[in-house]
C-alpha positions, -999 to 999 in steps of 0.1 A, spaced: -667 849 -296 -671 812 -292 -682 798 -259 -676 761 -266 -648 743 -284 -654 709 -301 -628 685 -316 -640 665 -346 -620 633 -351 -627 613 -383 -604 599 -410 -629 607 -437 -622 643 -449 -657 649 -463 -675 637 -432 -651 658 -410 -657 689 -432 -695 685 -431 -695 681 -393 -672 710 -388 -693 733 -410 -725 723 -392 -710 727 -358 -695 761 -367 -730 771 -378 -742 762 -343 -717 785 -327 -690 760 -318 -653 767 -323 -643 736 -342 -609 719 -343 -601 687 -363 -580 656 -363 -579 627 -387 -568 601 -362 -563 595 -325 -527 605 -324 -535 639 -340 -564 643 -315 -540 637 -286 -518 666 -298 -549 689 -301 -560 679 -266 -525 688 -253 -526 723 -269 -562 734 -266 -590 736 -240 -617 713 -254 -653 712 -242 -665 684 -265 -653 656 -287 -670 640 -317 -651 609 -328 -655 580 -351 -645 546 -338 -628 530 -368 -597 549 -379 -563 540 -393 -535 536 -369 -529 517 -337 -557 534 -317 -594 538 -323 -621 562 -311 -628 541 -280 -591 543 -271 -594 581 -275 -625 582 -252 -605 561 -226 -575 585 -228 -598 615 -223 -616 599 -194 -583 590 -177 -573 627 -178 -602 634 -154 -614 663 -176 -652 665 -179 -656 666 -217 -689 659 -236 -684 631 -261 -703 619 -291 -690 585 -305 -701 574 -340 -697 540 -356 -711 517 -383 -708 490 -357 -730 485 -326 -716 498 -293 -713 463 -279 -727 450 -246 -694 452 -227 -685 487 -238 -694 515 -213 -690 551 -223 -686 580 -197 -719 595 -185 -712 627 -204 -713 609 -238 -737 597 -264 -734 570 -291 -747 575 -326 -748 546 -350 -740 552 -387 -755 563 -409 -765 594 -390 -777 628 -400 -755 658 -393 -784 673 -374 -783 642 -350 -747 650 -341 -757 686 -334 -786 675 -313 -765 649 -294 -739 677 -286 -767 699 -274 -777 672 -250 -742 666 -235 -724 699 -238 -730 724 -210 -741 757 -226 -728 788 -210 -756 812 -201 -734 843 -202 -704 852 -224 -676 874 -213 -675 907 -233 
């Protein structure tokens, strides 16, 4: 039984697949989306504990827009944001989030999630 659900949002299928496999190996239940609009649908139909999102994706919205949408819902969700660009001095992420510049190691994403995702100490049987 999984205790935590993470949504991986990245338009690159290979990156998404590698992240999903690594997170599943760490005990996460992993859901996926290839853009922000798909991610919004997943958020509307699942209980999500954490989000790993790239910033640059095709479509009208980017990863920062997704972070803003999640924050406006008032749900406490751990967030890891990745990008090949710097975060930017005027960009502020929620306190339950972490920024990872690209290129990154898959293990860095797993470690970042371990820092920001509350781990349940007991599982229901």
